[in-house]
Phi, psi and omega in degrees: 000127176231130184222123178217089186233134178245126180246121180229185179082209181239172177297326179283333180221077181284152175233115184250150174204150178123194182205166177218138180231144177214138176225128177232116179285309179214134175219128179232138179275159175296330176281110186292345179284343179277141182290151177281142178260126182230150173051044181272131177224138179219141174219120182245140180242130179251126182208117180068239180253023186230146170248123181245131178273114176272326177206134178198106182180168180183208181231138174248097181051048176096341178264136185270151175214150176220152175231130178234170179109214181182186181226133175253148182238077172301328167223147180299331182271356182226067181292146175247122184259148174213084188238151176227125178253129174234139181221147179231103180055041179281139178283119182250342179204141178203126172207193183294339184255323191233136167234116186236126173239153184209147163267143184216148172217094189238136174247137176239115185226157175103187179301140184299328182284342181213053186288159175258129180246117183221152178148208185216145175234132179237115179289138181210147178050045183250148185223143173237117183238125181219125176254127184239129176275122174287323176222145187279076180293133176080002181230068182295139178083001180291129181291157178295144180298140180266143177293157178303136182291333181212150179289134179296138182265140176245097185198153174242089186282348184259145175292154006272346186293341182303322184257008176290146181249136188245143172209077189235127175273132180240115180227174178248118173290317173239142177303139175293123185281121178260120180225146178180176179286346182239356183202148172221161178147202181214163179229132180243123186252143171220087189237162177226123177263118179230192180085202181242173178298325179289319180229074177291148181232134181244129181224139179140201186225154168236121183255131177274136185230127177054042181273132179227120183251145179264117172269167183308321184228024178192187178231143182251118176268116180273105182276338185208119180210125180222147166245125182252117179263133181235144184301330184293334180207074191295330183270008180226070185292155173282145182251136173218099188223135178228135181216163181228138178224138176255114180241110185056240180260014182250138171257114184255131177248134183242132177235119180248129181217183183099213180240169181297325179282333183221070180284151176236149184227137174238134178245138170226162182213162175221115000299155187295139174225156174292158181305317181297322179292322180294317179298318176297320180296318180292317186284323187240347182085358178223162179278169180296325179298320178290324178294319182290342181290327182200136177290340180293336181296311180296321179297321178295320179293319178296321177297319178297319179295321179297317179297318178300314182295317178298319179299314181293322183290323186271314189257335185237030184297129178081356181266150178286157181290152179231148186274351186247021179285163181299318184293331178284343180260338186262136178228115185242127179243128179245129175092008176289161182260128177286118183295341181279323185248341184077009181252159182288155181208168171248125182236147179224149179226132177236120184275115177282312175205196183289346181251324188252134179225132174268129182238134177222141179234136177235114182277165181295336179273004180093000178289147183224142176222133178234141182218154171244116183261141172245120186264132174243117183249130179263130181263000000 
């Protein structure tokens, strides 16, 4: 760090002269979620009532950024900024759940106390990874997770950012990659950040693309999914999501609407089932009538879910879910009643593809039946 600056004149008419230089090879914060700063170099020139940036830039965890422009001081207490920030795949956020990189071209102009921020941000090479436990294996007695007590606020209540005005387009150059043990896909954003630092406003849409979610005993294909952000309540977007899941011989359609804080869900099925029956089918893989027939049915479904969870924890830890694994194709029922004999049996179904399913039944007396089903679905 080198600093040689001379300040003369008055507060109303300052006269500056000199320069400042800074070089940082590597800098890391104690907070590991903050990006590391590498190869940073800065050179500032002071002349008259102006500060001019001759060089200012470096790397944030491999992504480059530069700042150009300068600051004028008609009064020392009232600086006027004219800065331009450019970034190329700079790391802007990183934690256990999110890794976000962005290209940026942002201008900050006007009085420092009420500057205008305008430009564009393009998300690139970004990932969202979330692992969700369906059942708390290995943690007996763990209480159920509590919902957030309050919605997180996005605001800058303190000056000078409180009165800054924003006009920034936020888009995705590449879809944000969604990965997890229960969902995969991508998200494409087309948003606009406006308002002030005290009351920022977000408007636009986030579209879900090729999203596939894992339900306890099936998979949900999201054919249509949007989040609509409105300036009046930017942190509570409207939801419009439609998905389809095939559970055994039933095609279940899910429609989610409402807001993020108060979502509503409608279920329909083909062949038709009551809402309660569809929810039971999604949660347990069988209808309520089948559950009431024998307590062994529910125990068998819970055992199958336990095996799936153990498999993911031991062999697939940290990996995203896949639609072609054995567990996603295999459906095993223990304790169901054979309608031909009225006796309990063990039945299994293995999905070869969307049309062919292998079905096998093993009765308590040792009888066995195997079938190859061809499914025809009418739209």
